[in-house]
N, C-alpha and C positions, 0 to 999 in steps of 0.2 A: 505415600509420600509424604516428608512432613511440609509443615506450612511454610516453613523458611525456603526448603528447595523448590516449593511448589511455586513463591512468587517470586524468586529468582530465577527460575525458567519460563514463569511469564513474561517477567523483564527485558530477559535477554532473548527469546523466540519472538518478542514482538518487534525488540530492536531490528533484530536480522531480517523478520519477515518483510519490514518495513523499510528496509535499504534495497532489498532483492525487488522489491515492486516498484520502487524509486526508478531503479535501470530498467525493467522489463516494459514501463510504459510506452506508448507511442512516442516517437522523438519529434520536437517540433522544433525549428530554429527560430531565431529570435526574429529574423526579418519575416517570418510569416504572417500572415495579418488573421483578423479572427474568424473570417470566411473560410479559408484554409484548414483552419486548425478545427474548427465546427465540422468540416467535410470529413478529414480523417477520422472523428471520433463518431460520426454516424458510420461511416464505410467500414468500421472493425466495431462495430458496436458489442459484440460477444466480449471482445477484449477489453474495452473500456469497463465494462460491467462487472468483468469478472477481478481488472485489477483495482476498480475501485472498491470491492466488498472484501478483498484479501487485505487493503491496506487499510481501509477500517476495522477490519478482525484485528491487525497487529498494532493499530493504537489502542483500542480497547484492550488488547493481553497487556502492553506497555503499563496503563493506565489504571488496569485491575492489580498487578504484580505491585505499583508502587502504594496501592490503598491498604 
């Protein structure tokens, strides 16, 4: 894979993965207090850890693609 193709793929893939993870995260409303949001994150700790990890990977892929 050529370097231009690789950087373009990382930029595009990182952006797409970031958008997907934004919509798959646990949803909260604006009226929820911090205690309610924190309890939701504690109750679904595996989903929270997974979405945080994948979102971090998408940001890194985008930044590596632009470097």
